[in-house]
Phi, psi and omega in degrees: 000136182289148174280133179278127188234137168246134177252125178240109179202143184277358178258113184298321180299319179293317177303315181295319180296317178295321179297320179296316179293325178298317178295317181295330181295331182076001184245357181229147171240114179282110183271341177194151178229123188228164188247000177207169188293321179295321176296327177295317177301310182299318180293320178294325178298320184267327185264334181047063184287165173286322183223138169245122174264110194245113174297142184275342183234100179222160176296158177084215183303146180288129185299319182296332183281348184257358184301312181295324178296318178297317178299329180286317184278338181215077189302331184277353182282131173272123180261110181247119180287138172240122188221150172273002186234121175262077185241141180307315185298315180291317180298313183297313181291322179299313180295319181295331181267008170103011179296146180263009179170168181213111179245154182246148184289346178291341175291153175289153178305322180296321178294320178300314183284333172298319178289321180297330177299330183274350183296130180201155178307129178081002180230073183298152182245141183222144169295156180303320181294332177283319178302326180294341180262359182255155174227144184291152171205166177297128180093359177132173183282161174218158177290142176301151181311131182222179182276014181272001188299335182297334182252002186292340178268001177287151176286163177303323179292321179293324174298315180301313180298317181296321178294320178294320177298318178300331178277357177089014181281139173274178185298323180295317179295320178298320179299320178294316182293323185268354180058042175227174182281158178299324179297320178293322175299317179302319179295319180295319179296318179299316179294322177298314179300319177295319184294323183256359179058046177230131184254339184266135181296322179299322179291326176294320176300315179298322179295316180300319178290318181297324182273004176075025182269352181237133182253000000 
């Protein structure tokens, strides 16, 4: 039986290329192709795929912040991150938020689908370049110690807000991207400031860049 796959990426050409390789593999059925993280949540809720291939950088909601929501609406779905960035901060946050794997776009489509064939509950899949940044531990791999520890105790929403601040978005723009009110954004920003003990927005921008959360 073919694995049901949803592809979430904001580049239409890449989505189409991945869908073609999925079809050629004979082992996957692409049940939906979407361009942002919220659409991925909605698609998983209705389609309940076996695998979601989720780009880490898309317009709108932050991909890292929706992994747990996807797991909630479609518990059987394996969420595999697809990223152009092999960075400790992204890998660490993806795994901490429940991702079932982390693949990089530098891999060939055939290599990506070879790894996706191996995806199964409790058996996360990683590109070779990602594995080189991981070290074994009891209960699974972890990212080698990095300078990202200052933000590791933040909630997914606080990470999302910090990344948007690092990108230079003001509260109004963040509200639009996150589909919430400006007042709610203000509360999230305030909680973030309390969590990292930083009150100046410029200093938050510097923190986001220093911790590798902005590309």
